[in-house]
Backbone as a chain_set.jsonl record, in Angstrom:
{"seq": "MKRSYLGEFEEIVLLTVAVLEGQAYGVALTHEIIEQTGRSVRLNQIHSALQRLEEKGMVKSEMGEPTAERGGRRKRLFTVTAYGRRTLQEIQEVRVTLWSRLLHPFKPATSL", "coords": {"N": [[-12.74, -17.285, 76.906], [-13.607, -13.934, 76.41], [-15.531, -12.84, 73.679], [-14.347, -10.762, 71.12], [-15.524, -8.096, 69.201], [-15.34, -7.04, 65.839], [-14.912, -4.119, 63.89], [-15.912, -3.261, 60.535], [-13.709, -2.325, 59.026], [-11.523, -3.156, 60.579], [-11.87, -5.894, 60.347], [-11.344, -6.261, 57.606], [-8.652, -5.479, 57.547], [-7.511, -7.406, 59.27], [-8.113, -9.775, 57.865], [-6.649, -9.285, 55.549], [-4.049, -9.25, 56.559], [-3.86, -11.962, 57.132], [-4.037, -12.995, 54.517], [-1.675, -12.066, 53.353], [0.26, -13.553, 54.611], [2.674, -13.494, 56.568], [4.087, -11.513, 55.281], [3.022, -9.109, 55.823], [2.945, -5.752, 56.281], [2.71, -2.245, 57.036], [2.689, -0.596, 54.545], [2.412, -2.561, 52.517], [-0.025, -3.696, 53.278], [-1.703, -1.489, 52.951], [-1.596, -1.072, 50.129], [-2.624, -3.549, 49.214], [-5.23, -3.58, 50.293], [-6.369, -1.335, 49.059], [-6.228, -2.208, 46.392], [-7.867, -4.509, 46.457], [-10.329, -3.654, 47.485], [-10.92, -1.183, 46.426], [-11.265, 1.094, 47.83], [-10.37, 4.208, 49.361], [-7.554, 4.382, 51.313], [-5.563, 5.28, 54.045], [-2.189, 5.215, 55.269], [-1.917, 5.753, 58.024], [-4.405, 4.996, 58.992], [-4.314, 2.255, 58.654], [-2.234, 1.59, 60.406], [-3.406, 2.351, 62.848], [-5.551, 0.542, 62.999], [-4.122, -1.872, 63.074], [-2.811, -1.571, 65.512], [-5.0, -1.626, 67.277], [-5.918, -4.223, 66.76], [-3.734, -5.688, 67.619], [-3.746, -5.064, 70.331], [-6.069, -6.376, 71.026], [-5.242, -8.919, 70.762], [-5.273, -10.285, 68.359], [-3.484, -10.054, 66.296], [0.059, -10.338, 65.97], [3.306, -8.843, 66.162], [6.562, -8.43, 64.722], [9.915, -7.3, 64.273], [11.288, -7.147, 61.045], [14.058, -8.069, 58.902], [16.598, -5.643, 58.014], [16.222, -3.861, 54.925], [17.495, -3.164, 51.649], [15.879, -1.762, 49.883], [14.464, -0.131, 51.552], [16.317, 1.6, 52.507], [17.934, 0.42, 54.412], [16.329, 0.278, 56.599], [14.146, -1.417, 58.903], [11.194, -3.483, 58.65], [8.038, -3.621, 60.317], [6.564, -6.561, 60.77], [3.462, -8.265, 60.518], [1.49, -10.906, 61.827], [-1.287, -13.189, 61.959], [-2.795, -14.221, 64.95], [-3.699, -17.266, 66.751], [-6.114, -16.754, 68.027], [-7.004, -14.605, 66.463], [-7.377, -15.949, 64.004], [-9.419, -17.719, 64.718], [-11.434, -15.876, 65.279], [-11.822, -14.761, 62.706], [-12.799, -17.045, 61.409], [-15.209, -17.425, 62.789], [-16.586, -15.109, 62.049], [-16.801, -15.553, 59.29], [-18.429, -17.857, 59.298], [-20.85, -16.87, 60.389], [-21.569, -15.005, 58.416], [-21.806, -16.649, 56.1], [-23.871, -18.333, 56.893], [-26.003, -16.472, 57.195], [-26.203, -15.453, 54.546], [-26.928, -17.801, 53.227], [-29.467, -18.15, 54.108], [-31.101, -16.392, 52.802], [-34.183, -15.879, 51.341], [-34.823, -14.981, 48.841], [-32.405, -14.849, 46.846], [-30.057, -12.343, 45.863], [-29.967, -10.978, 42.592], [-27.525, -10.455, 40.039], [-26.899, -7.026, 39.562], [-27.797, -5.065, 36.789], [-27.779, -2.424, 36.274], [-27.405, 0.587, 38.179]], "CA": [[-12.305, -15.933, 76.589], [-14.665, -13.07, 75.915], [-15.419, -12.594, 72.25], [-14.183, -9.378, 70.695], [-16.16, -7.799, 67.926], [-14.526, -6.218, 64.964], [-15.541, -3.248, 62.917], [-15.713, -3.715, 59.154], [-12.353, -2.032, 58.581], [-10.616, -4.057, 61.298], [-12.015, -7.223, 59.733], [-10.619, -6.245, 56.332], [-7.21, -5.45, 57.842], [-7.134, -8.716, 59.819], [-8.155, -10.75, 56.778], [-5.534, -8.991, 54.645], [-2.834, -9.753, 57.231], [-3.857, -13.412, 56.908], [-3.781, -13.246, 53.094], [-0.269, -11.765, 53.029], [1.045, -14.64, 55.21], [4.025, -13.191, 57.049], [4.655, -10.369, 54.56], [2.11, -7.996, 56.081], [3.415, -4.552, 56.976], [1.822, -1.134, 56.747], [2.567, -0.198, 53.138], [1.878, -3.693, 51.75], [-1.452, -3.796, 53.618], [-2.397, -0.365, 52.311], [-1.726, -1.357, 48.693], [-3.505, -4.706, 49.016], [-6.619, -3.196, 50.602], [-6.815, -0.451, 47.973], [-6.402, -3.032, 45.189], [-8.967, -5.469, 46.598], [-11.614, -3.036, 47.828], [-11.137, 0.042, 45.661], [-11.507, 2.218, 48.718], [-9.226, 5.04, 49.703], [-7.045, 4.014, 52.635], [-4.299, 5.94, 54.384], [-1.289, 4.393, 56.086], [-2.19, 5.936, 59.458], [-5.591, 4.199, 59.32], [-3.851, 0.867, 58.758], [-1.472, 1.456, 61.654], [-4.354, 2.408, 63.974], [-6.275, -0.74, 63.046], [-3.173, -2.9, 63.521], [-2.59, -1.382, 66.95], [-6.194, -2.135, 67.984], [-5.938, -5.682, 66.62], [-2.666, -6.229, 68.469], [-4.227, -4.935, 71.715], [-7.097, -7.403, 71.195], [-4.589, -10.227, 70.694], [-5.583, -10.953, 67.098], [-2.263, -10.069, 65.496], [1.31, -10.071, 66.69], [4.259, -8.248, 65.232], [7.994, -8.526, 65.0], [10.704, -6.531, 63.312], [11.957, -7.924, 60.013], [15.448, -7.711, 58.62], [16.756, -4.403, 57.233], [16.238, -4.09, 53.483], [18.094, -2.096, 50.861], [14.818, -0.946, 49.29], [13.996, 0.811, 52.573], [17.478, 2.326, 53.008], [18.475, -0.259, 55.58], [15.359, 0.254, 57.703], [13.426, -2.67, 59.089], [9.737, -3.429, 58.596], [7.303, -4.337, 61.371], [5.742, -7.561, 60.084], [2.332, -8.719, 61.317], [0.875, -12.214, 61.56], [-2.53, -13.416, 62.681], [-2.676, -15.188, 66.047], [-4.743, -18.301, 66.761], [-7.354, -16.059, 68.382], [-7.425, -13.861, 65.272], [-7.893, -16.925, 63.019], [-10.712, -18.193, 65.206], [-12.382, -14.774, 65.084], [-12.15, -14.7, 61.273], [-13.65, -18.199, 61.089], [-16.545, -17.157, 63.33], [-17.202, -14.089, 61.193], [-17.147, -16.216, 58.032], [-19.573, -18.75, 59.538], [-22.054, -16.049, 60.544], [-21.931, -14.438, 57.106], [-22.248, -17.73, 55.204], [-25.199, -18.756, 57.367], [-26.991, -15.453, 56.844], [-26.378, -15.428, 53.086], [-27.615, -19.013, 52.79], [-30.858, -18.078, 54.551], [-31.877, -15.469, 51.977], [-35.244, -16.553, 50.601], [-34.747, -14.521, 47.455], [-31.032, -14.376, 46.626], [-29.898, -11.187, 44.978], [-29.496, -11.218, 41.23], [-26.552, -9.42, 39.666], [-27.5, -5.796, 39.059], [-27.329, -4.659, 35.457], [-27.527, -0.988, 36.373], [-27.732, 1.112, 39.509]], "C": [[-13.473, -15.161, 75.994], [-14.443, -12.77, 74.43], [-15.276, -11.102, 71.99], [-14.853, -9.193, 69.353], [-15.275, -6.861, 67.135], [-15.407, -5.31, 64.128], [-15.207, -3.766, 61.522], [-14.277, -3.488, 58.687], [-11.333, -2.928, 59.284], [-10.677, -5.463, 60.708], [-11.23, -7.291, 58.418], [-9.112, -6.269, 56.578], [-6.753, -6.815, 58.353], [-7.103, -9.776, 58.722], [-6.997, -10.532, 55.798], [-4.204, -9.414, 55.259], [-2.737, -11.261, 57.002], [-3.507, -13.747, 55.462], [-2.295, -13.062, 52.764], [0.724, -12.702, 53.714], [2.487, -14.278, 55.549], [4.704, -12.033, 56.332], [3.811, -9.122, 54.761], [2.809, -6.902, 56.881], [2.595, -3.39, 56.428], [1.61, -0.816, 55.282], [1.967, -1.33, 52.304], [0.383, -3.862, 52.02], [-2.242, -2.687, 52.939], [-2.632, -0.65, 50.84], [-2.703, -2.502, 48.434], [-4.968, -4.343, 49.248], [-7.164, -2.272, 49.521], [-7.117, -1.276, 46.73], [-7.639, -3.925, 45.297], [-10.321, -4.817, 46.846], [-11.937, -1.801, 46.99], [-11.397, 1.257, 46.535], [-10.22, 2.963, 49.015], [-8.806, 4.726, 51.143], [-5.721, 4.724, 52.853], [-3.494, 5.052, 55.334], [-1.581, 4.542, 57.584], [-3.447, 5.168, 59.892], [-5.215, 2.734, 59.501], [-3.115, 0.665, 60.086], [-2.387, 1.492, 62.873], [-5.104, 1.093, 64.123], [-5.352, -1.853, 63.538], [-2.912, -2.795, 65.022], [-3.78, -1.924, 67.744], [-6.234, -3.66, 67.921], [-4.869, -6.339, 67.496], [-3.074, -6.149, 69.938], [-5.293, -5.994, 72.028], [-6.515, -8.82, 71.132], [-4.854, -10.984, 69.41], [-4.429, -10.946, 66.107], [-1.085, -9.898, 66.445], [2.3, -9.545, 65.673], [5.684, -8.519, 65.683], [8.73, -7.741, 63.934], [11.395, -7.471, 62.336], [13.397, -7.473, 59.85], [15.517, -6.388, 57.861], [16.815, -4.724, 55.74], [16.832, -2.885, 52.771], [17.029, -1.177, 50.282], [14.279, 0.098, 50.269], [15.178, 1.555, 53.204], [18.042, 1.735, 54.283], [17.527, -0.288, 56.772], [14.629, -1.087, 57.737], [11.927, -2.438, 59.016], [9.176, -4.126, 59.82], [6.319, -5.255, 60.663], [4.684, -8.104, 61.042], [1.871, -10.095, 60.866], [-0.372, -12.354, 62.428], [-2.29, -14.473, 63.757], [-3.774, -16.249, 65.924], [-6.102, -17.679, 67.096], [-7.894, -15.256, 67.19], [-8.001, -14.784, 64.207], [-9.271, -17.419, 63.431], [-11.785, -17.113, 65.025], [-12.785, -14.658, 63.621], [-13.058, -15.864, 60.871], [-15.072, -17.987, 61.597], [-17.286, -16.134, 62.477], [-17.657, -14.722, 59.876], [-18.384, -17.098, 58.212], [-20.878, -17.968, 59.666], [-22.51, -15.522, 59.196], [-22.45, -15.509, 56.154], [-23.649, -18.196, 55.599], [-26.27, -17.752, 56.971], [-27.251, -15.414, 55.342], [-27.159, -16.646, 52.601], [-29.098, -18.991, 53.17], [-31.702, -17.093, 53.745], [-32.914, -16.25, 51.187], [-35.204, -16.203, 49.119], [-33.342, -13.968, 47.216], [-30.983, -13.225, 45.628], [-29.434, -11.64, 43.606], [-28.487, -10.126, 40.894], [-27.269, -8.202, 39.071], [-26.938, -5.461, 37.693], [-27.081, -3.166, 35.411], [-27.938, -0.532, 37.762], [-28.763, 2.193, 39.422]], "O": [[-14.229, -15.685, 75.175], [-13.328, -12.487, 73.992], [-15.995, -10.285, 72.566], [-14.751, -10.049, 68.474], [-14.567, -6.016, 67.682], [-16.504, -5.686, 63.714], [-14.325, -4.608, 61.357], [-13.692, -4.349, 58.03], [-10.387, -3.405, 58.657], [-9.655, -6.139, 60.587], [-10.535, -8.273, 58.157], [-8.38, -6.99, 55.901], [-5.722, -7.326, 57.916], [-6.173, -10.581, 58.657], [-6.433, -11.495, 55.279], [-3.322, -9.89, 54.545], [-1.658, -11.779, 56.713], [-2.754, -14.689, 55.212], [-1.733, -13.826, 51.979], [1.918, -12.647, 53.42], [3.414, -14.721, 54.872], [5.789, -11.612, 56.735], [3.877, -8.185, 53.965], [3.211, -7.117, 58.024], [1.864, -3.552, 55.451], [0.47, -0.768, 54.819], [1.1, -1.081, 51.466], [-0.389, -4.139, 51.101], [-3.329, -2.926, 52.412], [-3.749, -0.489, 50.35], [-3.525, -2.418, 47.521], [-5.842, -4.754, 48.484], [-8.315, -2.419, 49.11], [-8.144, -1.072, 46.083], [-8.378, -4.076, 44.324], [-11.352, -5.368, 46.459], [-13.101, -1.422, 46.862], [-11.716, 2.332, 46.027], [-9.125, 2.408, 48.929], [-9.616, 4.801, 52.067], [-4.868, 4.766, 51.966], [-4.047, 4.253, 56.091], [-1.502, 3.565, 58.329], [-3.539, 4.737, 61.041], [-5.731, 2.056, 60.39], [-3.351, -0.314, 60.794], [-2.172, 0.748, 63.829], [-5.274, 0.588, 65.233], [-5.769, -2.689, 64.339], [-2.806, -3.807, 65.715], [-3.599, -2.597, 68.759], [-6.549, -4.315, 68.915], [-5.086, -7.419, 68.045], [-2.783, -7.063, 70.71], [-5.401, -6.451, 73.165], [-7.209, -9.796, 71.413], [-4.681, -12.202, 69.366], [-4.404, -11.751, 65.176], [-1.218, -9.389, 67.558], [2.155, -9.772, 64.472], [5.959, -8.795, 66.851], [8.225, -7.544, 62.829], [12.007, -8.461, 62.736], [13.881, -6.604, 60.575], [14.583, -6.048, 57.134], [17.389, -5.737, 55.34], [16.698, -1.745, 53.217], [17.229, 0.034, 50.191], [13.7, 1.101, 49.85], [15.058, 2.082, 54.31], [18.564, 2.455, 55.134], [17.87, -0.812, 57.832], [14.519, -1.784, 56.729], [11.444, -1.338, 59.286], [9.751, -5.098, 60.31], [5.363, -4.797, 60.037], [4.96, -8.368, 62.212], [1.864, -10.405, 59.675], [-0.496, -11.728, 63.48], [-1.657, -15.497, 63.501], [-4.669, -16.131, 65.086], [-7.118, -18.045, 66.506], [-9.1, -15.236, 66.945], [-9.001, -14.448, 63.572], [-10.178, -17.527, 62.605], [-12.919, -17.42, 64.657], [-13.965, -14.475, 63.32], [-13.984, -15.685, 60.079], [-16.034, -18.333, 60.911], [-18.48, -16.284, 62.217], [-18.762, -14.458, 59.403], [-19.283, -17.086, 57.372], [-21.899, -18.369, 59.107], [-23.694, -15.582, 58.867], [-23.447, -15.286, 55.466], [-24.502, -18.425, 54.741], [-27.326, -18.134, 56.467], [-28.403, -15.35, 54.915], [-27.96, -16.541, 51.672], [-29.893, -19.742, 52.605], [-32.903, -16.974, 53.986], [-32.572, -17.175, 50.45], [-35.512, -17.03, 48.26], [-33.109, -12.769, 47.364], [-31.769, -13.158, 44.683], [-28.623, -12.557, 43.473], [-28.58, -9.008, 41.401], [-28.126, -8.332, 38.197], [-25.732, -5.563, 37.47], [-26.275, -2.688, 34.612], [-28.728, -1.194, 38.435], [-29.16, 2.752, 40.444]]}, "num_chains": 1, "name": "protein.A"}
């Protein structure tokens, strides 16, 4: 299978779907990404990334049960596919290898 490359934001969304383990839906992903990255993220950006990831075969979705907190509406829950997991592992391996090859590792900055 041809390897698909991910943009930085798609990688963050895919990794967050994996972290939330079956409880990943738009609003939960938005809150988690804001909390973990400190960046401003809008729900429509999350939905666009999820759609691209689903088209690439890295996530799949299904409708959850209706909940009272959502006025009886159902959530679209996302999970990472085997292909998505393999892609995340490949990304991690590349990054770990590159970081380990730094001749002069970065020291924590005391000021910018």
